[in-house]
C-alpha positions in Angstrom: 11.3 -9.9 -3.3 12.1 -6.7 -5.2 11.9 -8.6 -8.6 8.5 -10.0 -7.6 7.2 -6.5 -6.8 8.6 -5.2 -10.1 6.8 -7.9 -12.0 3.5 -7.0 -10.3 4.1 -3.3 -11.3 4.7 -4.4 -14.9 1.5 -6.4 -14.9 -0.4 -3.4 -13.7 1.0 -1.3 -16.5 0.1 -3.9 -19.1 -3.5 -4.2 -17.7 -4.0 -0.5 -17.7 -2.9 -0.2 -21.4 -5.2 -3.0 -22.5 -8.2 -1.7 -20.5 -7.6 1.9 -21.5 -7.7 1.0 -25.2 -10.9 -1.0 -24.9 -12.7 1.6 -22.8 -11.6 4.4 -25.1 -13.4 2.6 -27.9 -16.5 1.9 -25.7 -16.7 5.5 -24.5 -16.6 6.7 -28.1 -19.4 4.4 -29.2 -21.7 4.8 -26.2 -21.2 8.4 -25.0 -21.8 7.1 -21.5 -20.5 9.1 -18.5 -20.1 5.9 -16.5 -17.9 4.4 -19.3 -16.1 7.7 -19.6 -15.4 7.6 -15.9 -14.1 4.1 -16.2 -11.9 5.2 -19.1 -10.5 8.1 -17.1 -9.8 5.7 -14.2 -7.9 3.3 -16.5 -5.8 6.1 -18.0 -4.9 7.2 -14.5 -4.3 3.6 -13.6 -1.7 3.6 -16.3 0.0 6.8 -14.9 -0.2 5.5 -11.4 1.1 2.0 -12.4 4.1 3.6 -14.2 4.8 5.6 -11.1 4.5 2.5 -9.0 6.9 0.7 -11.3 9.4 3.5 -10.9 8.9 3.6 -7.1 9.3 -0.1 -6.7 12.5 0.0 -8.8 13.9 2.9 -6.9 13.0 1.4 -3.5 14.8 -1.8 -4.5 18.1 0.0 -5.0 20.7 -0.9 -2.3 21.8 1.6 0.4 24.4 4.1 -0.7 26.5 6.9 0.9 23.6 9.4 0.7 20.9 6.9 1.7 22.3 4.7 4.5 18.9 3.3 5.3 18.1 2.4 1.7 15.5 3.8 -0.6 12.4 2.1 0.7 10.4 5.2 1.2 10.3 5.7 -2.6 7.4 3.3 -2.5 5.4 5.5 -0.1 6.1 8.6 -2.3 4.9 6.7 -5.3 1.8 5.7 -3.4 1.1 9.3 -2.4 1.4 10.3 -6.1 -1.2 7.7 -6.9 -3.5 9.2 -4.3 -3.3 12.6 -5.8 -4.0 11.2 -9.3 -7.0 9.2 -8.1 -8.4 12.3 -6.3 -8.1 14.5 -9.3 -9.7 11.9 -11.6 -12.6 11.5 -9.2 -13.3 15.2 -9.1 -13.2 15.4 -12.9 -15.5 12.5 -13.2 -18.0 14.0 -10.7 -18.0 17.3 -12.7 -18.7 15.5 -16.0 -21.5 13.5 -14.3 -23.2 16.5 -12.9 -23.1 18.2 -16.3 -24.6 15.1 -18.0 -27.3 14.9 -15.3 -28.3 18.5 -15.9 -28.4 18.0 -19.7 -30.4 14.8 -19.5 -28.8 13.4 -22.7 -28.9 9.7 -23.3 -26.1 7.5 -24.6 -26.0 5.1 -27.6 -24.8 1.5 -28.3 -24.7 0.4 -24.6 -23.7 -3.2 -25.6 -20.2 -2.0 -26.4 -19.8 -0.6 -22.9 -21.2 -3.7 -21.3 -19.0 -6.0 -23.3 -15.8 -4.0 -22.5 -16.8 -3.8 -18.8 -17.1 -7.6 -18.6 -13.6 -8.0 -20.2 -12.3 -5.4 -17.7 -13.8 -7.3 -14.8 -12.1 -10.5 -15.8 -8.7 -8.8 -16.3 -8.9 -6.9 -13.1 -9.9 -9.9 -11.1 -6.8 -11.7 -12.4 -4.5 -8.7 -11.7 -5.7 -8.1 -8.1 -5.3 -11.8 -7.3 -1.7 -11.7 -8.5 -1.1 -8.4 -6.6 -2.4 -9.9 -3.3 0.0 -12.8 -3.8 2.9 -10.3 -4.3 1.8 -8.2 -1.3 1.8 -11.2 1.0 5.3 -12.1 -0.2 6.9 -8.6 -0.2 4.7 -6.3 1.9 5.2 -3.6 -0.8 3.2 -0.4 0.1 3.3 0.8 -3.5 1.8 -2.5 -4.8 -0.7 -2.4 -1.9 -1.9 1.0 -2.9 -2.1 0.0 -6.6 -4.2 -3.0 -5.4 -6.6 -0.7 -3.6 -7.1 1.2 -6.8 -7.7 -1.9 -8.9 -10.1 -3.3 -6.3 -12.2 -0.1 -6.8 -12.1 -1.0 -10.5 -14.1 -4.1 -9.8 -16.9 -2.1 -8.4 -16.5 0.5 -11.0 -16.9 -1.9 -13.9 -19.9 -3.5 -12.3 -21.4 -0.1 -11.8 -20.8 0.7 -15.5 -22.8 -2.4 -16.5 -25.6 -1.5 -14.1 -25.7 2.1 -15.3 -26.0 1.1 -18.9 -28.6 -1.5 -18.3 -30.8 0.9 -16.2 -30.3 3.9 -18.4 -30.6 2.4 -21.9 -32.5 -0.8 -21.5 -34.9 0.0 -18.6 -35.3 3.6 -19.5 -34.3 5.0 -16.1 -32.8 8.2 -17.3 -30.2 9.7 -15.1 -28.9 6.3 -13.9 -25.7 6.7 -15.9 -24.5 10.0 -14.4 -25.7 9.0 -10.9 -23.5 5.9 -11.1 -20.7 8.1 -12.4 -21.0 10.3 -9.3 -21.1 7.1 -7.1 -17.9 5.9 -8.8 -16.2 9.2 -8.2 -17.1 9.1 -4.5 -15.7 5.5 -4.3 -12.5 6.6 -5.9 -12.1 9.4 -3.3 -12.6 6.9 -0.6 -9.9 4.7 -2.1 -7.6 7.7 -2.3 -8.1 8.3 1.4 -7.4 4.7 2.3 -4.3 4.6 0.1 -2.9 7.8 1.7 -3.1 6.5 5.3 -0.6 3.7 4.8 1.8 5.8 2.8 1.7 8.7 5.3 2.3 6.2 8.1 5.5 5.0 6.5 6.7 8.5 5.8 6.0 9.5 9.4 7.8 6.3 10.7 4.7 5.0 12.5 5.4 2.2 15.0 4.5 -1.4 14.1 1.1 -2.7 15.1 1.0 -3.6 18.8 0.6 -7.3 18.2 3.8 -7.3 16.0 5.8 -5.3 18.6 4.6 -7.7 21.4 5.7 -10.7 19.4 9.1 -9.2 18.8 9.5 -8.5 22.6 8.4 -12.1 23.4 11.1 -13.6 21.1 13.8 -11.3 22.4 12.8 -12.1 26.0 13.7 -15.8 25.5 17.4 -14.9 25.6 18.5 -16.0 29.1 21.3 -13.3 29.4 18.9 -10.5 28.7 18.0 -8.8 32.0 15.6 -6.2 30.6 14.6 -4.4 27.4 13.6 -0.8 26.8 13.4 2.1 24.3 12.1 -0.2 21.5 11.6 1.8 18.3 10.2 0.3 15.1 9.4 1.5 11.6 8.8 0.3 8.1 10.3 1.6 4.9 9.1 0.0 1.7 9.5 -3.7 2.1 12.1 -3.4 4.9 11.6 -3.1 8.6 13.9 -1.3 11.1 14.1 -2.0 14.8 16.4 -0.5 17.5 16.3 -1.1 21.3 18.3 -1.2 24.5 18.9 -4.3 26.6 20.1 -4.7 30.2 22.9 -7.2 30.7 25.1 -8.3 33.6 27.8 -5.5 34.0 30.3 -8.2 34.9 30.2 -9.7 31.4 33.2 -9.1 29.2 32.8 -7.3 25.9 33.3 -10.5 24.0 30.7 -12.4 26.0 28.2 -9.6 25.5 28.9 -9.4 21.8 28.3 -13.2 21.4 24.9 -12.8 23.2 23.8 -9.9 21.0 24.9 -11.7 17.8 22.8 -14.7 18.8 19.8 -12.6 19.7 20.0 -10.7 16.3 20.1 -14.0 14.4 17.0 -15.3 16.2 15.1 -12.1 15.7 16.0 -11.8 12.0 14.9 -15.4 11.5 11.5 -14.6 13.0 11.3 -11.2 11.2 13.0 -11.6 7.8 14.1 -8.4 6.1 14.5 -6.5 9.3 17.5 -4.4 10.2 18.2 -4.6 13.9 20.3 -2.3 16.1 20.9 -3.3 19.7 22.4 -1.1 22.4 23.8 -2.7 25.6 23.3 -1.1 29.0 24.5 -2.4 32.4 21.5 -3.9 34.3 19.3 -1.1 35.7 20.9 1.8 33.9 18.6 4.3 32.2 20.2 6.7 29.7 17.3 9.0 29.3 15.4 9.2 32.7 13.1 11.9 31.5 11.7 9.8 28.7 8.9 7.4 29.7 9.3 5.5 26.5 12.9 4.7 27.1 12.8 3.6 30.7 10.1 0.9 30.4 11.3 -2.7 30.8 9.2 -4.3 28.1 10.1 -7.9 29.3 9.0 -7.3 33.0 5.5 -8.9 32.4 7.0 -11.9 30.6 9.4 -12.9 33.5 
């Protein structure tokens, strides 16, 4: 899984290098703010993709003495860096667009910008399709944030084409900088979307309720399980972590209880691959933390 995410990050870097070179030439020939905005986005795509590659590589490293839970949150940190880069680029593009709008200057050679944008559209479509495949397989938050950014590139390149056609061919002066402003606003929206998932991981947000409920339903199929409480879930990179308490017959021997827990762990790990599970056994009816309403709820009561 980690190798798949790493290949997706390398593909992002290669795409950013190619598109940055093409758009740099187009921006020089056209003088278009929209093309310049697209160039700035591709340059920042390269920076963000390099950070993503580093984050994915770091997150794939095994747990060590200083990081017992692994390095999965490196992906969320890489994603947050991308968010900062995207936001800065959007504000810079917006400033340039306002200056161009006030000056009222027109660009030249729009056909270069249009041709490059068409190539960029095709390359970005291929990259985002591959990224979605990798996200489905790995659940990588860093690749997911990178995908959000490249999804915005699809609209960005289409906007560049529309801006150049309206401004240079149809004579609607001001269309180019206005589209530049629209692109900047879209990038800011993408930065906000990307930050939400990354912050959720760093803050150890619980799984979605549907996923938690499915986990409880599978656990409740164990006949020896008398109750289940204090379920805690979180995601770190492409790994999930779950811990919970179960009630069992206090007359069971340690060996018998151990065998039950081992079997339960195997079934849960089969249903939720890549999940690290910690189970604590309590005698039936015992509550270790009576003042905590999250800990004393029998999650399997409605399923019995």
